[in-house]
C-alpha positions, 0 to 999 in steps of 0.5 A: 560635588565640590571642586577645590579651587587649587585644582581648578587653578592648576588646570587653568595654568596648565592649559595656559602654559600649553597654549603659550608653548604651542604659540611659541612653536608656531612663531619659530616655524614662520618664514621671515617676510621677504620684501621685493628687491629694489631691482624689480621696483619701478620707483627707482626707474621712474626717479632715474628717468625724472633726473635724466629729464631734469638734466636734459632740460638743464643742458638745453637751457644752458645751451640756449643761454650760451647762444643768447650771450654769444648773440648779444656780444656779437651785436655789441652788447645788450640792446635794452637800456639799463634800469635806473638806479633807485635812490 
């Protein structure tokens, strides 16, 4: 019993077309993946906390420098000798 090549080719093409059509139908049924909103994420909160810590440290440093400068002015200038100029 001989099966013609064109018949086998036609059956294979029909099967391939059916599988492709069912795969496309499944792709259309899939729901898009939703990412978690950034509001619930801990990363922005951690970044905000880090920025606040840096800002607080900067303010404290500036305050310390202002106090130091005021004390220096009150005492009549810097107490250390100026560095010699290099030739």
